[in-house]
Steps between C-alpha positions, in 0.01 A plus 500: 500500500528515877788754501464556876624143539774549249625809670498337835722223376708682237520871600631739242772701672428863404839616629718244328768578239272375219213701629705809487594418145137473422421839650781648272304356204176654618670842511426528125123445508469704811672798329268462205204538737671798672528684168126469452446648844727787415293614219167471669609713800703744293217597263240524778722730693656719225147549366459742799822690440467847356847453341379209289140623429639846388792366298275278281184709528297231686229491769465254781187340339352506157548351154875607461597350832307178404709474192833546678408221752337267262764505231714288730233239503465515120872434469462206738214358296692529173805335661308215661494264199871551434587438877315165482705396185829619650443323840418175316782505256777695687429367852375687806839673550495610127161662542605690809814629320287639219297684765815673608596602156169660417494682835834653438371644167164613662655675791751673267210652304300590817772659693617699196149604398465854395140456354186328614517276184857385587394431861197298372728311251735405782221362710384288215847342471518457874168326506608284204808391709306436820294244300804265494554531872132429585515193277853351574548600863201343685531187272866472607428553862220242507699234310834528694370503855451183705130390520467523874626856482347613164213698658743703715795546265306546173243696685760750615550583133207732475571653841811668351259718317443668837870501565551707187206727599641557844857590380384742230224669698754543788736679258233713354412640838825682459517552121159667493671796649734542209410809295636351170368216279729269692231493762334237276790395274713360789241249631436383137870445452507274802303237293831412350624342827302177491542470120880528539503233772299261278729573203806424716368189675372323196860432386626371846580132509325462832163610358334182376230442241153364584528112530179452323612706197822305505310162498275614219813578290674166568739608767388257770828473684515874557143503607561218749799679646299809562222309670751310715663830612213724545218258592689228683788703642756305309365153594468294177314225694229728645154369399389825368768477218361178362141623538550826319712358216241231445216740504667755262607228265145348492337832451722580206467163333127513535487825299755375249729749327460823696656705230227697331510742212527861627165583351313197656323600820253215486664359820277737693177343397566171314321270755279531802791469748688782340186713468445462879867600561470800279169609654688528842751716328248712325300565819805592701619729222192718524416461870855570606463847335133576540466441882535874574875501496502701180402794705843479661650672184308805605540488879609867529173601315299276741662690788395821337143362489506474883624862538883459482624763250863558604736338250768406754252344740336288225849371392583418864165324546558302186833385635353380824224320327754326269711402796232344700356323196840331457457347846165352391652361186789329682254366762286368218799323329627357831157344568415382147564140571314524825173655375508358151375681194124434484407613843718818489356610168138456620533654840753747395279640223201522734708720743608720204133550409405599852796741531421661167144554617618673826747720298214605278278586804781693681612686195145608416446626849833666572662555180536806270141464376367461856541659832867551584582319831857420603412202700288359218750572232772328710279204530443481126883521450549216745257280310660596159833370653331204654358401166859503355611266776200259465558488120870445539441210734224337300609547142862617471664165564248321275476718191779336328552193700146361455516541122842332475391212725181424315645509151654176369864526395406496127270792562711688755712738286223596268239489773699745720539717198127492454466568873719816446296605198155457665629658826601801298163510330361528844760753604424700189136530596624609851767752400285653207159477661568587866639855461205583268264349753665692789466817296136446439340312799773524755483260799204321355750313284545279799136371461595333163765297683265412795264328264780335298675344804170371623473313165861386534422330831230288330726406205788388730261300714363304196815471288828537706721180498724431795869461411652483847668177599575357150802511274445681180472162314248350751266769391467319171265246669302777664427670173435183316229399743127570420480748787842672559363704792387184689813310411726780626353466847616132528828400667691176419724369768846386388747284672876452459578143411878416452563861394202515267175688534192285472126533543409392847141422387377750757268757374307779666298795394644822628255751646402764252653843569178650390 
């Protein structure tokens, strides 16, 4: 679809009353993402605190630390199948509410932990709950946003990971000076804030359900009202209303009864179209975690590798790095509909590969295993932070958005649950393997990621399907084509005829972004 033409004639007013109502609905998924960011930054920072390490008898790197970090991902993997079922049966809001409930339980165990076993148990429950957030929240954000703004608004979902990171690392700059165990308990307690907001908002009458979920459950009038309000700014005669309703209806009718037994996951592979869609999800699940960003969990240790040993300075540097990476994530989300997905993934991953190679070189020359040089160490620190910015720009907005876009409605809940499961398999490898690798081979751990990201560039070039410029349902035709990659580069002009959108019989091949 030529959305540039649609937007020129029918602009979506991003400051209208209905737009503000939509933003309130998006508070829930954004808070879910923020909670995930809280955990990542909290654990990477408290892992340098003497108060935490001494209390539980841990070290900054090694097998015990690997277990504390990775048990969160194990909980997430266990929770993933249940999250898909809940999101499909109870709705997207229901899935997010269950996230809040499990987080309340998990944080209670963690904050009150007196033993390492209790702390680990709490992290398992917390990870189990986050699985519901990572399934329901991005699905909701993708399905409820207007198509011409989907890349920006749904792309912002994952940028709130950085918002959570910025908030909690900023607080920990102060809490690290506490002499008691509240130095690490207080930041952990803060994870209740986003969970409480979600738990409260889900019952508010102004928080609407996904129109696609409503359509699939026979509630067409409610779905149409949401599309009219949020996609057409209250105008029932807007061409986009008829277009989306027609496409959603046709997509659901084509697949027949979308209600599937909870144990039936064949929707992920039952035909060639769905296998293509699932392939995009699987690739993003692993590449979104194995592009070097897993090292971010251990940023303070990386700073030590370049000669920074003072605990307070490492925490402050982590805060600065988190803050500037948030700017990269927001910039990436804001330009998602401009750059598209395919070109950003190819070129962005290439930049990550080059940056990782430079970090390896600088750390080897000026780090703790080499010749200490203040200027060289500072340059290495700068590139570590630049890597975070580049990754945030290229991947953060797309990690969940791209998967939710490429999956068909009948796949989406279970597909996003599988995305969460596979992403946590990848994260488990990161959080369990990286501390052991850092303890044994130090900065050379980067070399693994240099080679891997080079491979990713090739894979994205030959397999990435563009999703920019299409409604979610229009992607049906893309994935049904013999060559979805080629088909995704085509643009079909539409014209408005008596309030209806029709094919203008004008076709052109868009230039490839790669």
